[in-house]
N, C-alpha and C positions, 0 to 999 in steps of 0.2 A: 485606196480604200482599206487601209489596215486599221484595226481597232486595237486599243490597248488590251493587254491580257487582263482578264477578270472583269472587264466592263461589259455588261450585257448590251446586246444590240438595242437600238432605239425601237420602240413599237412602231408598227406600220401606221401610216396615216389613217386616222379614224378608229384606231384600236387603242385600248388601254390595258395596262397590266391588271389582271383579274384578282390580284391579291395585294395586301398591304401589310406592313409590319405594324402591329398594334402593341402598344406598351401598356401593361396593366400594373397598377399599383397593388402590391400585396396587401392583404387584409391586416390591419394592426393586430398585434399579439393578443391584446385583451379581448378584442372582438372575436378572434379565432378561438380563444379559450372558451368564451361564452357560447359560441356556435357549437363547438364540440360537446359541451355539457348539455345543451338543449337537444342535440341529436341523440346523444346517449340516453337521456331521460325518456325521450319519445320511443327509442328503440326498446328500452326495458318495458315500457307500457304496452306497446303494440306488437313488437316482435316480428314484424314483417315490413318490407320496404314500402309497399303501396300505402298502407295507413300512416306510416311515419311521415312520408313525403306529403301526403294530403293534409295531415294535421299541422305540420310545420309551415306549410305554404298557403293555407286557407284561412281567411279572416275568421277569428273566433269571437263570438258574441260576448262571452264572459270577459275575455281579455280586451275586447274592443280594438283588436289589432291582429296581424298575422303573427303567430307565435315565434317563428324564427326571427323575424324583423325585430320584435319586441325584445327577445333574448339577446340578440347581438348588440342592441342599442345601449343597454346598461345592465349592471348587476341586479338592480331592482326588477328590471324586466325579466331577466333570467329567473330570478326567484319566483316571480308570478307564474311563469310558464311551468317551472318545476312543481310548484304547489298545486296548480291545476291538474297536472299529470298524476300527482300523488292522490288527489281527490278522486279523479277518474278511476284510479286503481282500487281505491277503497270502496267506491260505489259499484264496482263490477262484480 
């Protein structure tokens, strides 16, 4: 009953290993750049984490999308989000 060094024991009958190795693909560089700019713009406008997170992750009627999703999707989407935040700042 010797096991090879470094080989984990087999799970007992009826039990499974409770974790798994998941591989995540990193976000493409351009999407990461746009995400960072959107977060920075929202942070400049709101200045607090709660409102920033809510704005970026809640569907916005003016944009007809969630701002973070729109910004990450394309440069045009990012520009729309930044313009909206600029307008909100001017209106405040």
